C-alpha positions, 0 to 999 in steps of 0.5 A: 339116673333119674328121668326129669319130667319137663314143665307143662309149658315145654311138654309136646301137646298131643292133638289126637291126629294130624293138623292140616294147614288149611290149603285144601279149603283154599284150593276148593275156594279158587276151584269154585271161583274158577268154575263160576267164571269158566261155566258161563264162558263155556255156555257162551261159546256153545250158544254162539257156535254149537253145543258140541263146541261148548262141550269141547271147550268145557272138557279141558277147561272144567273137567281137567281142573276137576280131576286134578282137584280130586286127585289132590284131595285123595290121599 
């Protein structure tokens, strides 16, 4: 029995690695937009109340999504 070769159009293309969907770039863009909105808000809260309250606001609002982003990017 002979093995037929597929025509070049039907052969699988080897790309030399995995091809991503680009979702990481979108997640980074959304995170930086979120950071641009939340950082002034935390500074505003800190200036109206106390610096401690600003840090209390920024810890869950900025550092928790940052930790989730890092966890998403680490394989």
